[in-house]
N, C-alpha and C positions, 0 to 999 in steps of 0.2 A: 825268723820264721824257720818251720821245719815241716819236711815232708814226713806224714805221718800216714799210713795208708792211704785211704781216700779223702783226709781232711787237711786243709791248710789252717794252721793255726798262728797267729800274730799277736802281739801284744796290742791294748785297745789303745795306748797312748801313741803308737807311732805314725808315721805319715801315710802308711797304707791301711789304715785301721778300716775304713768304710767304702771299698767299691761298690760302684752303682752301676746303673744302666746307661750312662752317662759315657761321651767319649773317653774323659779322663779315667773313669772308672774300668771302662773295659780294657784300657792301657795298663792300668796296673795290675790288673789282674794276668795279663798276657806276660808281663814283665817278670810277675812273679812266679808263675809256672815256668818260665825259661830259667829263672834262679833255682828253683826247686830240682830240675832236671839236670842241670849244670853240673860239672864234675867239683868246680869250686863253689861252695856256698858262701851268700853273701850276707853276712849278719847284721841285722839292723839291732845295735846296741841299747840306743836310748834315742829317744826325742824330744825336744824341749818342749813342743806344744804342737797340737793338732795344725796343720797347714797344706796349703795347695802343692799339689806333685808339680815339679818341674820338668817338661818334656823336651827333648832334642829337636832337631829337624826330621827326625825319622819317627818321631812318634814314641819315642821309648823313654825311659825315665833317665834324666840327667844326673847321675850321682855325682859327678863333680860339682855341678851348681848347687846341689843340695849340701856337698861338704863345704863349698865356699861361702853359703848364707849362714853355716854353723847352726843348721835346724837339726842334723843329727851326724854321728859319728860312726862311720862304716869302715869296717875291716876285713881282710881276706884272711887274715891268719889270726891264730888263736891256740891256744893249749886245748888237749882233748878236756881236761877237767873243766875250763871254762866253757867250751862248748856245751858239755853236760848239763852243768847248771843253769845255761840259758836255755838249753832244750826243755829243761825240768820246768822251769818259771813260765816260758812261752805255749807249754801244752795244756795250759789251765784256761785259755781263752780262745773258742773257737771263732773263726771269722766266716769261714764259707766251707761248706762241703762238696767236694769235687767228685760228681758222679763217674766212675770209670768207665760205665756203658753210655755215657751220653753220646746223644745225636749230634750230627754235624750242623751249623748254623744253616737256616733257610727256611723252607715252608713249616709254618707253625704246625703242631700235632692236631690242633683242632680242625684245621683246612683237610689235613691227611684221613682224619675220622670222616668228615664230610664226603670225601672223595668216595672213600669205601662204602658210605651211605648210599651216596648217589650210583656207585656199580650195582649195590645191593638192590636199589628200587629200579633200575634198568632191568636187572635180571628179572624181578616179579613181575615188570610190566610186559616183557617179551615172554615170559609163561604164561600169563594172562590172554596175551595175544593168540598165542597158539591153541590154548582152551577155547576160545570163543572161533578161532577160525574151523576148528575141527566139530565144535558144536552148534554155531550158529551159521558159520559160513564165511566168506570172504565178503565184508560190508564196507562201503567206502562213503565219502560224505554224498557222492552221487545218487547211492541208493537210497539214503535217507531224505534227500532233498526230493525225490521223487514220490516219496510217501507222503511228505509234508504237502506238496500241491495237490493232494488231493482234497475233494471237498469234505470229505468226514476225516476227522482225527481221534479214532478211539484206541482206548489203551491196547485192546487186541489189535488192531491195525500197525501200530508204531512199535508195541514193544519189543520183537524180537531184533527189528533193525536198530532201534535206540540201543539195546544191550551190544550190540555188535560193535558199537564204536567205543572206543576205550579211551579215557582220559589219558594223555602224555603231556612230558614236559612239565610235571607239577612242580618241578625246581626251579622253573624260568619265570616266574611270575614277577620277578625284578628287573627283568631284561628292559630294554629301550627298543622297541621295535620301529623300524623306518621304513616309509611307504615311498615308491618309487613308480616309474613309468616304466613298462616292459618294452625296452628296445632291443632287445639280444645281446646287448653289451654285459650284462650283469649274470649272465647264467639263466637257466630254465626253473622255473619254480615246482614245486613239489606236485606228483602227479598223483591220483588213486590215494588220496590221503584217508587212512583208516583209523584216524584218532580226533581227539578235539581238544585243543589248547585249553587252560586254565581261564576261566570267566574273567579275571582279572588281567590277563594278558590280552585275551579277545577285546576286551574294553579299550586299552592301549591301543591295540591295533586298529581299532574303529575310530578312534582319535587323529591317528597319523592318517589314515585314508581321507578321512573329514579334512584334514588341516592342507594335504595334498592338492585336493579337489578345488580348495578356496585359494591358495595360490597358483593354480592352474586358470581358474577363472578370471584372477585380477590382472594376470600378465597377458594372456592370449583371448579372453573372453569366452573361452569354451569350457566344458566341464568334462574331462574324461572318465568314460564308462568304467566300471568296478573291473570288467572284463580285462582292461589294459593297466591294471594296477597290481604289483605284488608288493608284499610285506616281505622286509629281511627282518631276521631275528639272530643275532650272533649266537652260534654254537648251538642252534636249534634247526633252521631252516628258513627257506624261502616259500610262502604260501602266496596261492592268489587271494585278491578280495573279494571276489566271490565266496570263496572257500572260507575265509573270515565271517563273511555274513551268514554264511549256512551253519558255522559253529555257533554263532550268537543265538541263530532260531533253536539250535539244539539246547543251549542253556537255557531257553525261555520255556523250550516243551519239558525238559527236565523237570521243572517244577510241578507241571501238570501231572507227570508220570509218576513223580513221587508223590504227591498228594492222592492220586488214584491208587496207586498201592497201598498208601497208608489206610485209607477209606477201605478196601477191601480187605487188609490185615485187621482192622479193629472191628469190621461186622462180624469176623468168625470168630473173635472170642468173645463176643458178647453172649452171657449164658441165658439161653431160651428153655422155657420148661414145655412149651406144648410142641408136638410133632409137627402140628401144620405149621407153626413160626418157623420150625428149622426147615421144612420143604421150600416156605416163601423167601426165606433167606437166601437159598441157592439160588432163586429167580432173580432175585436182587443183585446178588453178586455178579450173576451172568449179565443183567442189563447194564450194570455200572460199568463192567468191561468193553460194551459194546457203544458206550455213550459217546457223543462227540465233546471232547474235552474245550473245544472253543466256542461251542454253543451255550446256551441258558436253558433253563426249565421257566415256563410260564406259567403260573399259579394265580388266578383271580387278577392278573393284571400286574402281578409282582415277580418280573423277572430275577431268576437264579441263576449266577454263573457257576460253572462247573466247580471253579476254584472255590467258590462260597460253600457248595456243596461238601467239597472234600475238608472243609473245615470241623465236619461233624467226627471225622478220623483222626484229627491230629490235635485234640484236644484245644481246639481254636474257638474263640467267641463266636456267639453266632450273630453275624450281619443283620442289619435291618430286614433285609428281603427274607432272609431266612426265618426270622422272627415272626414275621408278617404272614408268610407262606403257611408256618405251622399254625399260627394261632386263627388264620382265615380256615383252614382244615378243622379246626377244632369248633369254630364257630357254625360251620356247613354240619357238621355232625350233632351238633346239640340243637340246633334250631328245626325242630321238626313241630307239626302240629300235634297236639297244643301247647308246645313247648314255646319260651321265650323268643323271639326274634333275637338276634346276636350279630353285633357290628364289630368290626377291628378297626382300630384309627392306626393309619401309617406314623409311625416316631417321627418320620423326616417333615411331615405338614408341621408337627407341634414346634419345630424350631424355627419357622418362620418369623421374620421380624416384624411384618407389617401385619397389621390386625385384620385389614381386609382381605389381604391375601391369604391369610391363614384361615379365617373364619370360612372363607368361600370353598376351602378343600376340606375343612372340618365336616360342616353341618351338610353338605352336597345336595343333591336333589331329592333324598329321602328325608331331609330334615331331622336327622338323627337326633340332634340336642334340643332343637327349637320346638319340636313337636313329640318329644318324648312321652312314653305312656307305660303302663305298668306291666305289658308284655313285653319289655325290652331291658336289654343288658348291652354294655359296651366295655370292650376291652380295649385298654389302652397300654402298650409297653413305653416307657418314658425313659428317656438317655438322660442320665445325670453325668456331669463332669466336673466335679467340685475338686477332688484329688486325682483321681483318674476315670477313664470311660467306664460307665458301669450302668447296667441294665436294672430297672426297678420297675414296676407297675402298677396299673390303676385299674379298678373293674366297677363301672356304675351299674348296681342293681337297683333299677328304678322302683320295683314292687316293694323292696325293703328302705327306701330311701336313704341308701347308704351308699357312699363311695370308698370302696375297699382300698388301701395303700398296703403294698409290700415292697420291703426292701430285703434282699437274701441277705445281707450284712448285719440286719437290724441294727443299724446306726442311726440316732436320731438325725444326724447332720444331712443324710440322704434323704431320710422320710419328711424331714421338715422342707427339702427342697422339692421334693414330689408333690406335698400339699401345697405349695406357694405355686407350682406350675399348673397344678389342678384349679385352683382359685383364679389364677390369671388369665388361663388358656380356654378352660371348658366352662367354668360355672358362668362365664358371660353369656353363653348360648343355651342356658338351660332355663326354662320358667321358673322364676323364684317361688311359684306357689308350691313348688314339690319339697323346698326344704331340706336339701340333701345333706347328710351330716358325713363328714369324713372320719374313718376311723382306720386303726391299725390292724391288720392282718400278719399277726406273728407267726407264719408258716415255717417251712424247714429253712435252718440255717446253713449258709452256704461255708464250707471250709477250705476251698481252693479259690484262686485267682481268675478261673476262664469260664466257670459255667452259670454264671448268673443269668445269661439268656434262657439256659435250660431250665432252671428253677423258676423263672417268669412264665414261660411256656407251660410247664406242668402245673403251676398254679392256675393258670387260665382253665386248662384242661381238667383239673379235680374240682374247681368250682362250678364249672359250667354243669358237669355231669355229676355232682354230688347235691349242689343247693339249688340251681336253677330249674332241674327237674324235680326237686322236692320241696317247694315252699315252704311245707309246714315244718322241715326241719330245721333247729337252730343251728346257727352259723359256729362251729368251734375254732378258734383263731389260733390254737397252740397245738400245732400236730408233730408227729413223732419225726424225729431226723431219718433222712435217707442214708441206707449204706453206701458202700462204694458199689457194689453191685448194683444196688437198685438205681444209683444215677446211672449207671452206664445202660441199663434197660430203658429209663427214661430218653435219655439221649439218642439210643436206637429207636425208639417209639417216634420221635419228631424227626430223625432222619426219614422215615417211612412215610410220615404225613406231608415233607417237602417233595419225596420224590415222587408220592402219586399223583401230583399235578402235572407228571411227564407224559400225557397221553400219547402223545404223537410218536415220540419216541419209543414207547412200549409197543405201540403196533408195529413200528418197524422191526 
């Protein structure tokens, strides 16, 4: 061995050939460094073969034991020429690099970096809190709870208080909270809490609270109130169970607030051509901000929750109720004397397994199918679930004796399934004398994975306004594709159709 700057060189065939992270390897490396730093070098001249290192009682290399077994010959003396030759031979094979600026054993470097990152996060959280206090005010969980307990919960009512509560302890999601009864022996919980814990940690806290109540009920027969329970989280703090429940409600309302903001932001970006439409949009945006996010819109007996309405702005699928409400508005607008009478079939009813129950809801008291006539048209949104959930549609044009079938993807697999549903569900109710023919309507091709409901509703609107009001016109089944901006305009128009059913809320 030889000490050469910061590297330790050794012949590969010696007994010190491969230090590892094991106990023996570390002992070898420590002993080697002691030899290198000592005044008298111990030269390993020759090794018969690789073998295990023999250690003495103090964990050091037992040189005598090595000599006794004849595994290597070790000498402390030698001429300068011999040493120079040996150094020359041994300098050719590096064993390990010794870092002169190496750190002491202890905390790994990654944990040091994590500690610095945590301090940085804490700094930005404190900075964010200071900004919130100066711009919004001192908002606590109690302030948020008072707002939530009101009858109405609109975006305008809750937005400022919602923003005043900051997410905190985002690095504590893997902590294990422990619920305990407040008896005064374990300290006082946090008061005037001005932030919310991560949703994963809140769910763990709720589970711990639930388990504590279950244990108390089984042991004493009584369930403690949440006000008498606290949750302890290591290096985070102690929180009342009531505050944890408020945090859980904050996370639930967070989804509503996010959806409402997304809806408003999306509506602002839609390009409108008419000045009147732009002015109308301003009124719509103000209406959205004053809507109760926990209420629903009732259009023709079809309740639409606010979360479903917010899906328009989040590139979401149109739900059953949104699609039916939009189609109902289209049917009402097109059903004017002497125009045909247009009905809309709820797609949920078509999913019923029992024929008697399904037929009762499909035909209704107006006998839509069993007493159909030339002045009748029926719009049928149809949900198929072959590979994944997907909206298709069918239009019964009784005057033309045609049932048009449209799949936005233009896939034969979906078109065949829609045709089969039309035959199995609807044809049984129609008078056979009409001899309806099923035909494919190759309208606009869908290019994304979430706008199928928008295409179906747009098809209903296009067909009823173009062909039902002009019976003499021929039906063109191959239309021009929709651009991105045109598709956004269609989505916005359908959003207005659904929102138009909110007569009571608009009056407020």
